[in-house]
Legacy VTK file of the C-alpha trace (Angstrom):
# vtk DataFile Version 3.0
C-alpha trace
ASCII
DATASET POLYDATA
POINTS 432 float
135.178 123.356 207.325
136.398 119.801 207.507
134.049 117.441 205.484
135.219 114.194 206.270
132.369 113.772 209.130
128.815 113.756 209.054
128.625 116.650 211.225
130.534 119.034 208.812
128.051 117.892 205.758
124.905 118.503 207.902
125.945 121.923 208.896
126.159 122.891 205.153
122.738 121.654 204.635
123.706 118.723 202.408
121.088 116.077 202.861
118.386 115.640 205.377
119.089 114.558 208.914
117.001 111.286 208.536
119.614 110.522 205.517
122.522 111.242 207.681
121.110 109.191 210.243
120.392 106.076 207.798
123.968 106.544 206.883
125.630 106.427 209.904
123.637 103.373 210.890
124.825 101.482 207.468
128.139 102.496 208.063
128.048 101.212 211.566
126.841 97.955 210.419
128.812 97.626 207.546
132.097 98.083 209.633
131.015 95.671 212.411
130.135 92.789 209.603
133.443 93.613 207.906
135.455 93.258 211.119
133.877 90.296 212.112
134.551 88.623 209.005
138.193 89.805 208.819
138.803 88.647 212.233
137.264 85.164 211.518
139.243 84.862 208.319
142.510 85.827 210.203
141.932 83.603 213.021
141.251 80.430 210.670
144.333 81.337 208.847
146.577 81.251 211.985
145.304 77.988 213.389
145.691 76.518 209.706
149.465 77.512 209.813
149.929 75.585 213.068
147.958 72.632 211.917
149.949 72.555 208.797
153.439 72.543 211.044
152.415 70.422 214.008
149.306 68.426 212.759
145.685 68.346 214.455
145.651 68.770 218.191
146.383 65.405 220.244
147.621 63.775 216.996
150.657 61.807 216.654
153.790 63.804 215.805
156.661 62.271 214.030
160.510 63.058 213.864
159.934 65.000 210.808
161.708 68.699 210.425
159.376 71.332 210.657
160.104 75.056 209.517
159.741 76.491 213.021
162.495 75.947 215.628
163.136 76.353 219.309
164.937 79.477 220.017
166.557 77.787 223.021
167.685 74.445 221.986
167.422 75.072 218.016
165.489 72.017 217.448
163.086 71.611 214.470
161.557 68.108 215.457
157.704 68.060 215.207
157.341 65.953 218.162
159.306 68.319 220.314
157.443 71.314 219.494
153.851 71.789 220.876
151.091 74.317 221.394
150.943 76.400 224.619
147.558 78.309 224.575
147.088 81.821 222.979
147.807 85.359 223.636
145.889 88.416 222.661
146.949 90.879 219.827
145.254 93.871 218.690
145.571 94.250 214.832
144.260 97.436 212.950
142.808 96.675 209.477
141.041 99.283 207.232
137.836 99.307 208.767
139.069 99.308 212.418
140.871 97.248 214.990
140.184 93.623 215.754
141.530 91.412 218.729
143.244 88.100 217.559
144.151 85.051 219.558
147.608 84.006 218.255
148.599 80.656 219.175
151.851 80.218 221.280
154.307 77.632 220.209
156.838 76.218 222.635
159.305 73.499 222.872
159.567 70.638 225.556
162.757 72.244 226.846
160.720 75.098 227.980
161.867 77.602 225.341
159.622 79.244 222.870
159.464 78.281 219.181
160.616 80.961 216.443
157.532 81.441 214.308
157.346 82.946 211.178
153.843 83.655 210.489
152.457 84.157 206.822
149.395 85.614 207.971
150.646 88.432 210.359
153.955 90.510 209.898
156.030 90.431 213.160
155.669 93.735 215.461
153.289 95.635 212.912
150.197 96.988 214.214
148.812 97.375 211.000
147.661 94.664 208.388
148.529 94.749 204.992
145.068 96.015 203.725
146.191 99.477 205.403
149.581 99.465 203.947
148.353 98.777 200.338
145.726 101.493 200.703
148.181 103.797 201.813
150.701 103.056 199.067
147.814 103.156 196.526
146.798 106.883 197.479
150.251 107.923 197.593
150.951 106.784 193.985
148.024 109.000 192.516
149.194 112.055 194.071
148.066 112.116 197.695
150.560 113.349 200.318
151.361 111.111 203.419
149.653 113.274 205.793
146.155 113.323 203.637
146.651 109.417 203.248
146.876 109.159 206.992
144.076 111.526 207.579
141.676 109.236 205.010
142.782 106.188 206.770
142.202 107.307 210.295
138.834 108.679 209.307
137.886 105.191 207.761
139.365 103.238 210.632
138.318 105.141 213.396
141.914 104.725 214.732
144.663 107.389 214.628
147.216 106.394 211.957
150.585 108.281 211.902
151.574 109.804 208.419
155.114 107.890 208.985
153.174 104.851 208.438
152.349 105.441 204.830
156.221 106.308 204.422
157.329 103.037 206.083
154.728 100.823 203.972
156.446 102.594 200.906
159.840 101.648 202.202
159.220 98.220 203.040
157.430 97.641 199.653
160.349 99.030 197.597
163.076 97.779 199.789
164.790 95.737 197.438
168.692 95.128 197.212
169.525 95.778 193.460
173.097 94.683 193.946
172.078 91.293 195.240
169.266 91.146 192.536
171.506 90.786 189.647
171.670 87.288 188.701
169.007 85.900 191.163
165.543 86.471 191.408
165.462 88.606 188.414
162.142 90.538 187.898
160.307 89.627 184.852
160.551 92.763 182.349
158.383 91.084 179.989
159.515 90.310 176.281
162.379 92.201 174.715
160.974 95.084 172.615
162.497 95.949 168.936
163.417 99.158 170.248
163.839 100.946 173.727
163.430 104.511 174.503
166.181 106.164 176.909
165.800 109.260 178.746
166.083 110.737 182.191
164.088 112.927 184.591
165.846 115.574 187.359
164.624 115.003 190.757
165.949 116.914 194.088
167.082 114.502 196.641
168.300 115.829 199.907
169.066 119.207 198.323
171.181 117.752 195.703
169.962 117.799 191.902
169.928 114.208 190.815
168.209 112.163 188.091
166.251 109.112 187.243
167.303 107.052 184.344
164.518 105.802 182.153
163.934 103.138 179.680
160.480 102.724 178.089
159.295 100.520 175.235
157.371 101.999 172.184
154.007 101.078 173.932
154.812 102.861 177.341
155.950 99.769 179.405
158.535 100.956 181.878
161.495 98.633 181.714
163.950 100.578 184.111
163.519 103.462 186.492
167.039 103.689 187.970
168.276 106.091 190.517
168.661 108.604 192.016
171.996 108.820 190.154
174.113 111.335 188.251
173.659 111.904 184.529
177.072 110.420 183.337
178.185 107.808 180.929
179.102 105.563 184.005
175.587 105.790 185.469
174.042 104.915 181.844
176.421 102.063 181.324
175.337 100.448 184.702
171.835 100.940 183.884
172.160 99.126 180.383
174.094 96.517 181.756
171.300 95.947 184.177
168.858 95.561 181.382
171.014 93.128 179.596
171.234 90.924 182.885
167.356 90.842 182.645
167.028 89.965 179.030
166.892 93.309 177.331
169.478 93.642 174.676
170.564 92.805 171.007
170.908 88.962 172.096
167.116 89.004 172.602
166.049 91.128 169.825
166.717 94.463 170.675
167.429 96.599 167.401
167.489 100.285 168.087
167.582 102.798 170.915
165.689 105.936 170.809
167.553 108.837 172.333
167.288 112.579 172.634
171.031 113.527 171.657
172.640 113.285 175.213
176.206 112.394 174.801
176.330 110.405 177.933
173.582 108.035 176.447
174.890 107.743 173.185
178.389 106.760 174.600
176.763 104.120 176.989
174.660 102.575 173.822
177.991 102.202 171.836
179.741 100.742 174.748
177.110 98.238 176.058
175.092 97.498 172.971
177.317 98.261 169.944
175.146 96.354 167.642
172.294 98.597 168.208
171.265 101.462 165.983
170.363 104.795 167.439
167.323 106.975 166.423
167.642 110.502 167.637
164.492 111.988 168.692
163.035 113.924 165.605
161.139 116.304 168.080
164.528 117.389 169.817
166.200 117.890 166.698
163.403 120.286 165.443
163.410 122.087 168.849
167.139 122.651 168.502
166.635 123.905 164.731
163.760 126.191 166.152
165.941 127.381 169.056
168.698 128.600 166.706
166.215 130.072 164.305
164.332 132.124 166.825
167.700 133.542 167.992
168.197 135.416 164.829
164.671 135.950 163.572
162.689 136.106 166.938
160.019 133.930 168.211
157.001 135.447 165.948
158.976 135.721 162.748
157.152 134.095 159.642
160.592 133.657 158.006
161.810 131.423 161.135
158.539 129.489 161.216
159.094 128.634 157.607
162.609 127.562 158.228
161.505 125.207 161.023
158.689 123.919 158.648
161.327 123.063 156.032
163.416 121.226 158.678
160.342 119.232 159.799
159.647 117.940 156.202
163.250 116.549 156.074
162.857 114.391 158.974
158.882 113.600 159.217
157.864 110.695 156.745
155.500 107.952 156.718
158.106 105.031 156.893
155.488 102.565 155.059
155.732 105.050 151.915
158.075 103.639 149.104
161.149 106.187 148.597
160.647 108.058 151.821
164.602 107.842 152.364
165.286 109.296 148.816
162.678 112.064 149.481
164.353 113.082 152.820
167.956 113.015 151.156
166.656 115.089 148.213
165.068 117.687 150.757
168.422 117.705 152.953
170.216 118.809 149.870
168.038 121.659 148.940
167.652 122.844 152.713
171.621 122.990 152.934
171.828 124.806 149.639
169.542 127.279 150.775
170.807 127.839 154.302
174.654 127.277 153.702
176.837 128.539 156.566
173.666 128.823 159.099
173.767 127.301 162.640
170.483 125.489 161.913
171.847 124.011 158.719
174.761 122.308 160.630
172.275 121.002 163.215
170.200 119.289 160.434
173.380 118.059 158.641
175.047 116.563 161.654
171.361 115.096 162.829
170.366 113.703 159.379
171.726 110.112 159.672
170.344 109.330 163.181
167.256 111.347 162.786
165.987 109.212 159.759
167.133 105.841 161.002
163.412 104.744 161.518
163.324 104.886 157.850
165.939 102.268 157.184
165.053 100.265 160.712
161.342 99.348 160.317
159.409 99.337 163.647
161.381 102.090 165.467
159.653 105.000 166.735
160.795 108.655 165.685
160.420 110.307 168.627
160.701 109.609 172.453
157.173 110.608 173.187
156.433 107.684 175.104
159.318 108.461 177.450
158.009 111.984 177.776
154.647 110.743 178.721
156.215 108.678 181.372
158.325 111.535 182.568
155.027 113.876 182.903
153.185 111.397 184.891
156.512 110.981 187.144
156.716 114.561 187.613
152.983 115.041 188.517
153.630 112.902 191.387
157.055 114.274 192.580
156.050 117.971 192.187
153.916 118.015 195.090
156.578 116.881 197.416
159.847 118.921 198.139
161.895 116.292 196.626
162.941 113.420 198.551
164.968 113.296 201.778
167.433 110.444 201.107
168.508 108.513 198.038
167.384 105.360 199.879
163.479 106.735 199.904
163.770 107.720 196.214
165.172 104.568 194.994
162.268 102.573 196.740
159.680 104.878 195.407
161.220 104.317 191.993
160.607 100.523 192.248
157.168 100.889 193.569
156.039 103.697 190.910
157.415 101.669 188.047
155.627 98.562 188.910
152.414 100.595 189.639
152.782 102.295 186.294
153.047 99.293 184.456
150.033 97.422 186.023
147.882 100.699 185.489
148.979 100.671 181.839
147.993 96.947 181.525
144.717 97.211 183.257
143.906 100.318 180.844
144.582 98.203 177.789
142.303 95.274 179.275
139.616 97.715 179.924
139.952 98.995 176.454
139.684 95.464 174.907
136.712 94.479 176.950
134.747 97.752 175.948
131.671 97.001 173.577
132.076 98.798 170.148
129.519 101.586 169.732
128.635 100.587 166.051
125.903 98.198 166.790
125.235 97.664 163.057
128.440 96.044 162.863
129.173 94.460 166.097
125.443 92.938 166.749
124.954 89.481 165.389
121.542 90.399 164.375
121.494 93.746 163.055
118.039 95.533 163.082
116.270 95.103 159.778
115.343 98.333 158.016
LINES 1 433
432 0 1 2 3 4 5 6 7 8 9 10 11 12 13 14 15 16 17 18 19 20 21 22 23 24 25 26 27 28 29 30 31 32 33 34 35 36 37 38 39 40 41 42 43 44 45 46 47 48 49 50 51 52 53 54 55 56 57 58 59 60 61 62 63 64 65 66 67 68 69 70 71 72 73 74 75 76 77 78 79 80 81 82 83 84 85 86 87 88 89 90 91 92 93 94 95 96 97 98 99 100 101 102 103 104 105 106 107 108 109 110 111 112 113 114 115 116 117 118 119 120 121 122 123 124 125 126 127 128 129 130 131 132 133 134 135 136 137 138 139 140 141 142 143 144 145 146 147 148 149 150 151 152 153 154 155 156 157 158 159 160 161 162 163 164 165 166 167 168 169 170 171 172 173 174 175 176 177 178 179 180 181 182 183 184 185 186 187 188 189 190 191 192 193 194 195 196 197 198 199 200 201 202 203 204 205 206 207 208 209 210 211 212 213 214 215 216 217 218 219 220 221 222 223 224 225 226 227 228 229 230 231 232 233 234 235 236 237 238 239 240 241 242 243 244 245 246 247 248 249 250 251 252 253 254 255 256 257 258 259 260 261 262 263 264 265 266 267 268 269 270 271 272 273 274 275 276 277 278 279 280 281 282 283 284 285 286 287 288 289 290 291 292 293 294 295 296 297 298 299 300 301 302 303 304 305 306 307 308 309 310 311 312 313 314 315 316 317 318 319 320 321 322 323 324 325 326 327 328 329 330 331 332 333 334 335 336 337 338 339 340 341 342 343 344 345 346 347 348 349 350 351 352 353 354 355 356 357 358 359 360 361 362 363 364 365 366 367 368 369 370 371 372 373 374 375 376 377 378 379 380 381 382 383 384 385 386 387 388 389 390 391 392 393 394 395 396 397 398 399 400 401 402 403 404 405 406 407 408 409 410 411 412 413 414 415 416 417 418 419 420 421 422 423 424 425 426 427 428 429 430 431
């Protein structure tokens, strides 16, 4: 049974009939009050835009150039443009539908002015609150159809599920080719280390990837794609980061990678002065894979070998002599497992796997990127991929911005939380 109506809840016996009657009255009055307030605010905003361009009604108009222009003669002179009454326009907001009196602006030649309203978007039946509500629910995991159902229930107006998709495309529709060099988005301060990874995503039946660049504290610097998992794609992504102030010149020291050769080659080409820290977790996972092929997944000897490899790479960088201890454990491991596949894996990965011990402030794993990937997969797994590369690219723009804003708000809430230990936080602790 559908539970988004009062009838459905009443049939299930949730609440008394009187409670549902009062709830219905409350919702009706609240909706009517909000609709009236919204209509008044938008109407005043439209009149204020006209006054800003043409001045007060029946006032003197000068030869000043205004933003609006006549579609017929092209003039922008204020004294040639005038008011010409109003026309009605129905607009759907989150609480319902309102009727606005939109001012008509014409020229003395008889043509109408080309007006770019800041209050209203041309040819759109829904106001921005409907679009933002759809985007917000979609990003947290709701499908387009469920978003449309919820919006229709709230506004008492049928809203198509395509409206949420169109809102996402409009919000994320930025041309990244033209964005380079002009109107650069603010990525924040350049971190000391950047974590690079990728995540697979199906697009129109094709297996593509999003290229991800994350800071050590979880801030998404780049979510590029969908594209292929090649060195050329990573070179373009890193060059885009360099264009936006993320690079060695701004203070970047290291890049944390998972061992992908395409990422390593791109870093060496674009950021040759940046050192690479290979993810310790991926090194140990590769060691465990080789060990389990020989000893089996439940073997105690296999687990012991993986633990020996973990001791080589897992150290406290603040502890004196950590690098010397790692080198000593490496020699003992190679002597004990000479000729084995996992010994060669540890030997090849030792230099990059212990870079965090030589370069302070560099994370030893790409755990932050993996967490971002899990959040991204949680959003995309409920969909059957993306239908086009354009739709996937627009989604990537919106999702990365939303993820960073959610992270910022979470840190702000954590900072504002009152400490639980009242004995240390209270200015006048209770005397015992």
